[in-house]
C-alpha positions in Angstrom: -18.8 -25.7 -1.0 -20.5 -22.4 -1.7 -18.8 -19.0 -1.7 -18.5 -16.9 1.4 -20.8 -14.0 2.0 -19.2 -10.5 2.1 -19.9 -10.4 5.8 -18.0 -13.7 6.3 -14.9 -12.5 4.5 -13.2 -11.2 7.6 -9.6 -10.2 8.3 -8.0 -10.3 11.7 -4.6 -8.7 12.4 -3.1 -9.7 15.7 0.1 -8.5 17.3 1.4 -7.7 20.8 4.0 -5.6 22.4 6.3 -8.6 23.3 6.9 -9.7 19.7 8.0 -8.1 16.5 5.7 -10.3 14.4 2.1 -9.6 13.3 -0.3 -12.4 12.5 -2.9 -12.0 9.8 -5.9 -14.3 9.3 -8.0 -13.5 6.3 -10.9 -14.8 4.1 -10.6 -11.9 1.7 -9.4 -13.0 -1.7 -8.2 -9.6 -2.7 -6.1 -9.2 0.5 -4.6 -12.7 0.0 -3.6 -11.8 -3.6 -2.1 -8.5 -2.4 -0.1 -10.1 0.4 1.3 -12.8 -1.9 2.1 -10.4 -4.7 3.3 -7.1 -3.3 5.3 -8.0 -0.2 5.8 -11.6 -1.4 4.4 -13.3 1.7 3.5 -17.0 1.7 0.7 -18.4 3.8 1.8 -20.1 7.0 -1.5 -22.0 7.2 -4.4 -22.6 5.0 -7.9 -23.3 6.3 -10.0 -24.9 3.6 -10.4 -23.0 0.3 -11.3 -19.7 1.9 -9.0 -18.7 4.7 -5.2 -18.3 5.0 -2.8 -17.1 7.7 0.3 -15.0 7.2 3.1 -13.6 9.3 4.9 -10.3 8.7 7.0 -7.8 10.6 4.8 -5.7 12.9 6.4 -2.6 11.4 4.4 -3.3 8.2 1.1 -2.7 10.0 0.1 0.9 9.9 -2.1 2.3 12.7 -5.2 4.2 11.4 -5.1 7.9 11.5 -7.4 10.7 10.7 -7.2 12.1 7.2 -5.5 15.5 6.9 -7.8 18.5 6.7 -6.1 21.2 4.7 -7.1 24.8 4.8 -7.6 26.7 1.6 -4.2 28.5 2.1 -2.5 25.1 2.5 -4.2 23.7 -0.6 -3.1 26.8 -2.6 0.5 26.4 -1.5 0.5 22.7 -2.5 -1.1 23.6 -5.9 1.5 26.2 -6.6 4.4 23.9 -5.6 3.0 21.2 -7.9 2.7 23.6 -10.8 6.3 24.9 -10.2 7.7 21.3 -10.2 5.8 20.4 -13.4 7.1 23.5 -15.1 10.6 22.7 -14.1 10.2 19.1 -15.3 9.2 20.3 -18.7 12.2 22.7 -19.0 14.8 20.0 -18.2 16.3 18.3 -21.3 15.5 14.7 -21.6 18.4 12.2 -21.5 16.9 10.2 -24.4 17.7 11.6 -27.8 20.1 14.4 -26.7 23.3 14.5 -28.6 25.0 16.7 -26.0 25.6 19.6 -28.4 24.3 21.7 -31.2 25.1 21.1 -34.9 
């Protein structure tokens, strides 16, 4: 059996409003590995060497959304907040190696 073409490595996510379960059918090896490693799902069905089905809570499926478009002012505020937090992190004493007092 030969390998699947990239266009044949499809993924179908199916859920409805009546159930709390989402059903995933995939031929993508990277998605199979992710589903079995990160959330620890096991396939509910295997179709030959290339396809597997999974079930998961519908709440795990995120609806696509448009990426945020930040203005220059918002970007600057975020940059300053990041710099401030990194400075504070450097000033805090580390828990490793501190004796708790001066000698």
